[in-house]
Backbone as numpy.savetxt, mean C-alpha at the origin, in Angstrom:
# Nx Ny Nz CAx CAy CAz Cx Cy Cz
15.96 24.88 -22.90 16.27 24.11 -24.09 15.10 24.19 -25.07
15.42 24.12 -26.34 14.39 24.11 -27.36 13.69 22.76 -27.38
12.46 22.74 -27.85 11.74 21.48 -27.95 12.36 20.63 -29.07
12.20 19.33 -28.92 12.74 18.42 -29.92 13.56 17.32 -29.28
14.23 16.53 -30.08 15.04 15.40 -29.60 16.46 15.88 -29.32
16.97 15.50 -28.14 18.32 15.87 -27.72 19.13 14.62 -27.44
20.43 14.78 -27.55 21.35 13.67 -27.29 22.51 14.18 -26.44
22.79 13.48 -25.34 23.89 13.86 -24.47 24.91 12.72 -24.45
26.18 13.06 -24.56 27.26 12.07 -24.56 28.26 12.41 -23.46
28.82 11.36 -22.84 29.79 11.53 -21.76 31.14 10.97 -22.23
32.19 11.80 -22.07 33.53 11.39 -22.49 34.50 11.47 -21.32
35.45 10.57 -21.30 36.59 10.65 -20.38 37.82 10.80 -21.25
38.29 12.06 -21.34 39.33 12.33 -22.31 38.73 12.20 -23.71
39.30 11.33 -24.52 38.77 11.09 -25.86 37.92 9.82 -25.92
37.76 9.16 -24.78 37.02 7.90 -24.75 35.55 8.17 -24.43
34.66 7.67 -25.29 33.22 7.83 -25.09 32.74 6.82 -24.05
32.12 7.31 -22.98 31.63 6.42 -21.91 30.17 6.04 -22.09
29.43 6.82 -22.80 28.01 6.51 -23.01 27.25 7.71 -23.53
26.00 7.46 -23.92 25.15 8.55 -24.39 23.70 8.22 -24.10
22.89 9.24 -24.16 21.46 9.08 -23.87 20.66 10.09 -24.68
19.54 9.64 -25.24 18.67 10.52 -26.00 17.40 10.81 -25.19
16.91 12.06 -25.29 15.68 12.41 -24.59 14.93 13.46 -25.40
13.65 13.57 -25.10 12.76 14.46 -25.84 12.37 15.64 -24.96
12.46 16.83 -25.47 12.00 18.03 -24.77 10.70 18.48 -25.43
9.63 18.55 -24.63 8.33 18.94 -25.16 7.76 20.08 -24.33
6.80 20.77 -24.89 6.12 21.83 -24.16 5.26 21.21 -23.06
5.25 21.85 -21.90 4.46 21.34 -20.78 2.97 21.58 -21.04
2.21 20.50 -20.94 0.76 20.58 -21.11 0.11 20.20 -19.79
-0.48 21.13 -19.07 -1.08 20.81 -17.76 -2.29 19.90 -17.93
-2.59 19.16 -16.86 -3.78 18.31 -16.87 -5.03 19.16 -16.97
-6.02 18.65 -17.67 -7.27 19.37 -17.82 -8.24 19.04 -16.69
-8.01 17.93 -16.02 -8.92 17.51 -14.96 -8.12 17.13 -13.71
-8.80 17.11 -12.58 -8.22 16.66 -11.32 -8.98 15.43 -10.87
-8.24 14.43 -10.38 -8.86 13.18 -9.95 -8.56 12.96 -8.47
-9.59 12.66 -7.72 -9.44 12.37 -6.29 -10.23 11.10 -5.98
-9.97 10.52 -4.81 -10.68 9.32 -4.39 -11.08 9.44 -2.93
-12.25 8.88 -2.60 -12.76 8.91 -1.24 -13.02 7.48 -0.76
-12.45 7.12 0.38 -12.72 5.82 0.99 -14.08 5.89 1.67
-14.98 4.98 1.34 -16.36 5.08 1.81 -16.64 4.24 3.04
-15.84 3.22 3.32 -16.08 2.35 4.46 -14.79 2.12 5.23
-14.88 2.08 6.55 -13.73 1.81 7.40 -14.23 1.18 8.71
-13.57 0.16 9.25 -12.31 -0.41 8.76 -12.54 -1.35 7.58
-11.45 -1.67 6.89 -11.47 -2.62 5.78 -11.02 -3.97 6.33
-11.83 -5.01 6.13 -11.55 -6.31 6.74 -11.63 -7.43 5.69
-10.94 -8.56 5.92 -11.04 -9.71 5.01 -12.49 -10.20 4.93
-12.92 -10.56 3.74 -14.29 -11.00 3.55 -15.26 -9.86 3.35
-14.83 -8.64 3.62 -15.68 -7.48 3.43 -15.45 -6.83 2.08
-15.85 -5.57 1.97 -15.73 -4.86 0.70 -14.89 -3.60 0.88
-14.12 -3.31 -0.14 -13.43 -2.03 -0.24 -14.27 -1.17 -1.17
-14.86 -0.11 -0.64 -15.69 0.80 -1.44 -15.03 2.17 -1.48
-14.82 2.66 -2.69 -14.24 3.98 -2.84 -14.88 4.71 -4.02
-14.93 6.01 -3.90 -15.51 6.84 -4.96 -14.39 7.56 -5.70
-14.48 7.53 -7.01 -13.57 8.29 -7.87 -14.27 9.60 -8.23
-13.58 10.71 -8.02 -14.17 12.03 -8.26 -13.32 12.78 -9.28
-13.92 13.12 -10.41 -13.22 13.87 -11.45 -13.77 15.28 -11.56
-12.86 16.26 -11.60 -13.28 17.66 -11.69 -12.46 18.37 -12.75
-13.12 19.10 -13.64 -12.40 19.92 -14.59 -11.67 21.04 -13.85
-10.50 21.42 -14.34 -9.72 22.44 -13.66 -10.44 23.78 -13.59
-11.44 23.96 -14.45 -12.17 25.22 -14.45 -13.43 25.14 -13.60
-13.59 24.04 -12.84 -14.68 24.00 -11.87 -15.71 22.91 -12.00
-16.38 22.77 -13.16 -17.49 21.83 -13.24 -17.01 20.38 -13.16
-17.90 19.46 -12.74 -17.54 18.05 -12.67 -17.15 17.51 -14.05
-16.23 16.53 -14.03 -15.80 15.90 -15.29 -16.78 14.79 -15.63
-18.00 15.17 -15.93 -19.08 14.22 -16.17 -18.84 13.42 -17.45
-19.27 12.16 -17.39 -19.28 11.28 -18.56 -17.90 10.91 -19.07
-16.86 11.11 -18.26 -15.51 10.72 -18.67 -15.27 9.25 -18.36
-14.51 8.60 -19.19 -14.19 7.19 -18.98 -13.26 7.05 -17.79
-13.50 6.02 -16.97 -12.72 5.79 -15.77 -12.44 4.31 -15.63
-11.24 3.99 -15.16 -10.86 2.61 -14.88 -10.19 2.59 -13.51
-10.20 1.42 -12.87 -9.62 1.32 -11.53 -9.07 -0.09 -11.31
-8.21 -0.22 -10.33 -7.63 -1.52 -9.99 -7.31 -1.55 -8.51
-7.18 -2.77 -7.97 -6.85 -2.97 -6.56 -5.70 -3.96 -6.48
-4.77 -3.69 -5.58 -3.62 -4.57 -5.37 -3.48 -4.83 -3.87
-3.53 -6.11 -3.48 -3.35 -6.49 -2.08 -1.89 -6.88 -1.88
-1.21 -6.20 -0.93 0.21 -6.43 -0.72 0.50 -6.57 0.77
1.50 -7.38 1.12 1.86 -7.51 2.54 2.36 -6.17 3.07
2.01 -5.89 4.32 2.39 -4.62 4.93 2.55 -4.83 6.43
3.69 -4.45 6.97 3.95 -4.66 8.39 3.07 -3.78 9.25
2.47 -4.40 10.27 1.68 -3.66 11.26 2.65 -3.00 12.22
2.69 -1.66 12.23 3.63 -0.90 13.06 2.88 0.26 13.72
2.17 0.01 14.81 1.46 1.11 15.47 2.42 2.10 16.12
1.98 3.33 16.24 2.81 4.37 16.84 3.18 4.01 18.28
4.45 4.19 18.60 4.93 3.89 19.95 5.47 2.49 20.11
5.29 1.65 19.08 5.76 0.27 19.16 6.65 -0.08 17.97
7.42 0.90 17.51 8.25 0.69 16.33 9.32 -0.37 16.54
9.74 -0.60 17.79 10.79 -1.58 18.07 10.25 -2.99 18.23
8.94 -3.15 18.14 8.33 -4.47 18.28 8.05 -5.08 16.91
8.09 -6.40 16.85 7.74 -7.14 15.64 6.38 -7.80 15.85
5.45 -7.53 14.96 4.12 -8.09 15.04 3.94 -9.11 13.92
3.40 -10.27 14.27 3.22 -11.32 13.28 4.53 -11.99 12.93
4.54 -12.72 11.84 5.75 -13.39 11.36 5.70 -13.47 9.84
6.85 -13.68 9.24 6.91 -13.74 7.79 7.32 -15.12 7.28
6.96 -16.15 8.04 7.27 -17.51 7.59 6.42 -17.89 6.38
5.19 -17.38 6.36 4.30 -17.61 5.21 4.30 -16.37 4.33
4.87 -16.46 3.15 4.97 -15.30 2.26 3.66 -15.09 1.52
3.08 -13.91 1.66 1.82 -13.60 1.00 2.06 -13.29 -0.47
1.28 -13.93 -1.35 1.38 -13.69 -2.77 0.45 -12.53 -3.16
1.06 -11.51 -3.73 0.28 -10.32 -4.09 -0.91 -10.68 -4.97
-2.04 -10.03 -4.73 -3.27 -10.23 -5.50 -3.58 -8.95 -6.25
-3.72 -9.04 -7.56 -4.03 -7.88 -8.40 -5.37 -8.10 -9.09
-6.18 -7.06 -9.17 -7.47 -7.19 -9.87 -7.83 -5.87 -10.55
-8.15 -5.98 -11.84 -8.64 -4.83 -12.59 -10.16 -4.75 -12.42
-10.66 -3.57 -12.13 -12.10 -3.38 -11.97 -12.72 -2.93 -13.29
-14.03 -3.02 -13.36 -14.73 -2.75 -14.62 -14.57 -1.30 -15.04
-14.24 -1.10 -16.33 -14.17 0.26 -16.87 -15.58 0.82 -16.98
-15.73 2.10 -16.65 -17.06 2.71 -16.64 -16.94 4.17 -17.04
-17.98 4.95 -16.73 -17.98 6.39 -16.97 -18.41 7.11 -15.69
-17.86 8.31 -15.48 -18.29 9.12 -14.36 -19.73 9.59 -14.59
-20.48 9.75 -13.50 -21.87 10.20 -13.64 -21.91 11.73 -13.84
-23.11 12.30 -13.78 -23.27 13.73 -14.03 -22.57 14.60 -13.00
-22.28 14.01 -11.83 -21.57 14.74 -10.78 -20.07 14.46 -10.81
-19.64 13.73 -11.84 -18.22 13.42 -11.96 -17.76 12.36 -10.99
-18.64 11.44 -10.59 -18.31 10.43 -9.60 -18.57 9.01 -10.13
-17.82 8.08 -9.59 -18.05 6.66 -9.85 -17.64 5.90 -8.59
-18.56 5.09 -8.07 -18.28 4.29 -6.88 -17.88 2.88 -7.30
-16.72 2.45 -6.81 -16.23 1.10 -7.09 -16.32 0.26 -5.82
-16.55 -1.05 -6.02 -16.55 -2.00 -4.92 -15.63 -3.17 -5.25
-14.83 -3.53 -4.28 -13.95 -4.69 -4.44 -14.24 -5.65 -3.30
-14.55 -6.90 -3.63 -14.85 -7.91 -2.63 -13.56 -8.62 -2.21
-13.21 -8.51 -0.93 -12.02 -9.20 -0.43 -12.28 -10.70 -0.35
-11.26 -11.50 -0.68 -11.40 -12.95 -0.48 -11.60 -13.26 1.00
-12.30 -14.35 1.28 -12.55 -14.75 2.66 -11.27 -15.22 3.34
-10.54 -16.09 2.65 -9.34 -16.71 3.26 -8.09 -15.97 2.81
-7.69 -14.98 3.58 -6.46 -14.24 3.31 -5.51 -14.49 4.47
-4.31 -14.92 4.17 -3.34 -15.20 5.22 -2.08 -14.39 4.98
-1.96 -13.30 5.72 -0.75 -12.49 5.68 -0.37 -12.18 7.11
0.43 -13.05 7.74 0.71 -12.93 9.18 1.35 -11.61 9.59
2.02 -10.91 8.69 2.67 -9.66 9.07 1.73 -8.46 8.91
0.61 -8.64 8.22 -0.30 -7.54 7.94 -0.56 -7.40 6.45
-1.51 -6.55 6.09 -1.91 -6.43 4.69 -2.38 -5.01 4.42
-2.11 -4.54 3.20 -2.58 -3.22 2.76 -3.23 -3.37 1.39
-4.28 -2.60 1.18 -4.95 -2.55 -0.13 -4.54 -1.27 -0.83
-3.86 -1.41 -1.97 -3.49 -0.27 -2.80 -4.53 -0.17 -3.92
-5.15 0.99 -4.06 -6.15 1.14 -5.12 -5.88 2.42 -5.90
-6.15 2.34 -7.19 -5.87 3.48 -8.06 -6.95 3.60 -9.11
-7.09 4.80 -9.63 -8.09 5.05 -10.67 -7.51 6.03 -11.69
-7.93 5.87 -12.95 -7.48 6.75 -14.04 -8.70 7.25 -14.79
-8.77 8.56 -14.97 -9.87 9.19 -15.72 -9.27 9.80 -16.98
-9.92 9.59 -18.12 -9.47 10.15 -19.40 -10.14 11.49 -19.66
-9.33 12.48 -20.06 -9.92 13.77 -20.42 -10.47 13.72 -21.84
-10.95 14.86 -22.34 -11.58 14.87 -23.67 -10.60 14.60 -24.79
-9.28 14.69 -24.49 -8.28 14.38 -25.51 -7.72 12.97 -25.39
-8.25 12.20 -24.44 -7.78 10.82 -24.26 -6.57 10.70 -23.34
-6.18 11.79 -22.70 -5.04 11.76 -21.79 -5.50 11.33 -20.40
-4.81 10.35 -19.81 -5.20 9.83 -18.52 -4.62 10.59 -17.35
-5.44 10.82 -16.33 -5.00 11.43 -15.08 -5.34 10.45 -13.97
-4.35 10.10 -13.13 -4.53 9.03 -12.14 -4.44 9.54 -10.71
-5.01 8.76 -9.81 -4.90 9.00 -8.37 -4.65 7.66 -7.70
-3.89 7.69 -6.61 -3.51 6.46 -5.91 -3.77 6.63 -4.41
-4.22 5.55 -3.77 -4.44 5.56 -2.33 -4.06 4.19 -1.76
-3.89 4.15 -0.44 -3.59 2.90 0.26 -4.32 2.89 1.59
-4.83 1.71 1.96 -5.49 1.57 3.25 -5.07 0.24 3.86
-4.82 0.25 5.17 -4.47 -0.99 5.86 -5.70 -1.86 6.03
-5.51 -3.16 5.86 -6.58 -4.13 6.06 -6.50 -4.64 7.49
-7.61 -4.57 8.21 -7.62 -5.04 9.60 -7.73 -6.55 9.61
-6.58 -7.20 9.72 -6.53 -8.66 9.65 -7.04 -9.33 10.93
-6.78 -8.69 12.07 -7.10 -9.31 13.35 -7.75 -8.28 14.28
-8.49 -8.78 15.28 -9.09 -7.90 16.28 -8.05 -7.38 17.25
-6.94 -8.11 17.40 -5.84 -7.67 18.24 -4.53 -8.26 17.72
-3.43 -7.62 18.10 -2.12 -8.02 17.60 -1.18 -8.22 18.78
-0.29 -9.19 18.64 0.73 -9.46 19.65 2.09 -9.13 19.04
2.86 -8.33 19.76 4.19 -7.95 19.30 5.24 -8.33 20.33
6.47 -8.54 19.86 7.55 -8.92 20.76 8.82 -8.19 20.36
9.67 -7.94 21.34 10.97 -7.36 21.06 12.00 -7.94 22.02
13.22 -8.08 21.54 14.32 -8.56 22.36 14.76 -7.47 23.33
15.17 -7.89 24.54 15.67 -6.93 25.51 17.15 -6.66 25.33
17.82 -7.52 24.57 19.25 -7.34 24.32 19.57 -7.80 22.92
20.48 -7.08 22.27 20.91 -7.47 20.92 22.04 -8.50 20.97
22.53 -8.81 22.17 23.61 -9.79 22.30 23.11 -11.19 21.95
23.99 -12.02 21.39 23.62 -13.39 21.04 23.35 -14.20 22.30
22.32 -15.04 22.24 21.99 -15.90 23.38 23.03 -17.01 23.50
23.35 -17.35 24.74 24.32 -18.41 24.99 23.63 -19.67 25.46
24.22 -20.83 25.11 23.67 -22.10 25.54 23.67 -22.15 27.07
22.53 -22.47 27.65 22.41 -22.53 29.09 22.14 -21.19 29.73
22.16 -20.13 28.95 21.93 -18.80 29.48 20.47 -18.39 29.35
20.16 -17.18 29.73 18.80 -16.67 29.67 18.61 -15.79 28.43
17.36 -15.64 28.03 17.03 -14.83 26.86 15.79 -14.01 27.21
15.93 -12.70 27.26 14.82 -11.85 27.67 14.10 -11.21 26.50
12.77 -11.11 26.59 11.99 -10.42 25.57 10.74 -9.85 26.21
10.20 -8.83 25.58 8.99 -8.15 26.05 7.86 -8.38 25.06
6.67 -8.60 25.57 5.50 -8.87 24.73 4.43 -7.82 25.01
3.78 -7.35 23.94 2.66 -6.41 24.08 1.46 -6.95 23.31
0.28 -6.54 23.74 -0.97 -6.96 23.11 -1.80 -5.70 22.86
-2.01 -5.34 21.59 -2.69 -4.09 21.25 -3.82 -4.34 20.27
-4.74 -3.37 20.18 -5.82 -3.45 19.20 -5.35 -2.84 17.88
-6.17 -2.87 16.83 -5.73 -2.35 15.52 -5.33 -0.88 15.52
-5.76 -0.11 16.52 -5.38 1.30 16.60 -4.13 1.51 17.45
-3.55 0.40 17.96 -2.34 0.52 18.77 -2.61 0.77 20.23
-3.86 0.59 20.69 -4.20 0.78 22.09 -4.00 -0.53 22.85
-3.36 -0.47 24.01 -3.07 -1.66 24.78 -4.35 -2.38 25.22
-4.38 -3.71 25.02 -5.49 -4.53 25.48 -5.39 -4.63 27.01
-6.49 -4.41 27.75 -6.44 -4.55 29.22 -5.89 -5.91 29.63
-5.07 -5.92 30.67 -4.39 -7.14 31.10 -5.38 -8.27 31.39
-6.54 -7.92 31.99 -7.50 -8.98 32.34 -8.13 -9.62 31.11
-7.97 -9.00 29.95 -8.52 -9.56 28.72 -7.46 -10.28 27.88
-6.23 -10.29 28.36 -5.15 -10.91 27.61 -5.05 -12.39 27.95
-4.76 -13.18 26.94 -4.51 -14.62 27.12 -3.40 -15.00 26.14
-2.16 -14.71 26.52 -1.01 -14.89 25.63 -0.26 -16.16 26.00
0.03 -16.97 25.00 0.85 -18.16 25.19 2.16 -17.97 24.44
3.28 -18.17 25.11 4.59 -18.01 24.49 5.18 -19.38 24.18
5.58 -19.57 22.96 6.22 -20.80 22.51 7.63 -20.47 22.01
8.58 -21.31 22.32 9.96 -21.09 21.90 10.34 -22.14 20.87
10.75 -21.66 19.69 11.18 -22.55 18.62 12.69 -22.43 18.45
13.33 -23.55 18.23 14.75 -23.55 17.97 15.01 -24.21 16.62
16.07 -23.78 15.98 16.46 -24.37 14.70 17.95 -24.61 14.72
18.43 -25.64 14.05 19.85 -25.93 14.04 20.64 -24.81 13.37
21.81 -24.53 13.90 22.68 -23.51 13.32 23.30 -24.01 12.03
23.45 -23.14 11.03 24.09 -23.56 9.78 25.54 -23.92 10.01
25.98 -24.94 9.32 27.37 -25.37 9.47 28.24 -24.78 8.36
């Protein structure tokens, strides 16, 4: 298609169902590449999220002295270690309110790098788990922004307890209800039995009428 403004219309017989306008422009490739490096792991509440933004011109040299901005978003994220996909870890009775923060705008150094630090709040309560989404945008010499996005899980606890039902059938009054419990570390490795101290509590709620 030629460059310029185009309009497409949809008809059913002679009846017009709708239309849409769009612009066709020449493709202009990015002049720079943006990447990010996580500098510290694990990421924990009360600690810091440190990451480096790296800008490189497509022709090789660092994108030195370019303007850069970054932001961090804390969002609830289910803890699902490999091999335990059928288990539920934590609970969602307390809904975590997303936290968004814009970081200070700066410039890349002579090596095309900028290190950002984000201080996690001390009191974070997300019973199902938490992830930190962070992104950065670097402006090229024409003012066009190129962005990069990353995500890292926040290690909320030293260990996690998960449970799964042994049957999908509805429990009956006076009957039995079976479930399996596991205790794993943040990497999904089973906690040794002699180190486990699990207490099971059963909550009931009235059925809706």
